[in-house]
C-alpha angles and dihedrals in degrees: 000000000000118000120204115206095211125197117196118255093007147116091275088081086077093058091052089050094052092047089054090049091051093045092231122155116242145162127227130216107196124218127183128214120243104260093223104042098023088220124137116263119264091246088079088069088070087064099040128005094238093056095222136129142268101058125152124195132189134211089253092058102261114150118201122191137175115054096240092049090048094053095047093048090050091050092048094049103034109013097094088197095316127123097011130074122247113275117262095027128118088247091056090058092051090046092056090045094054094042087062101032091063095069103013096057116359101051098048099076091036090057092047090051090054090051096048091043088056091047090056093048099040127106117256141147111297092239092055098043100078090049094048093045091049093051092047092048093049092047092052094046097045103041117354105054096039088054092049089048090049093049094047093050089050093051090045090054093047092052085057088069096055141358093250130036097255095037141282096337131067111251140173085267086073090052090050092047093049095081099056092043091050091046090051090053090048099046112351104072100258107156142139092304085083102049095174095058090045091050089050088053091052091050097052093043091055094054110113092223090053088053094048089049089055091050093053097038098047131219113004112203097197087072095054 
């Protein structure tokens, strides 16, 4: 039996979703973020030294970490030809690209925006606040927001080539890409000006397996 060590409002939601798509049985151990720091609890370090989620463990002692690596391992072991293009096809190249783009490119400026947004809104001595807010605003205007806009425009254009990121069929690359696209909608400025990305979100949110994963995983803050 697989066990998903699931942190609320995190990338581990993608693992639950893929497991539901595959129809595999699994257990969940729930963890809650610290409400002040938003970090994972220290108890996750007992599962993996970095103390981060997602982590998947098996009855025979295997520990899998990193959402992309987990998804690829689950597809290799249990996909039976589903949710990944055939090797050697153009779709397989796109699939590999988007599996890595999600965290390697798309999430970096979105995470930076979250950090700098919190700096602007955090409590601090009055004489420091103007300086901190000015630095945060300049960093967002000069680097962070332009990169997010560039990435969103690129993704929007790519979805003009096919309904899903890797081609005409839904794959695990769409599951992997769901988190940065949802994060962009939550805090990166994604809206109706990019109709293909918004339609993509509507399609994934309508999938029965996505809904079942939400039911099992609990409240998912990126959708609020």
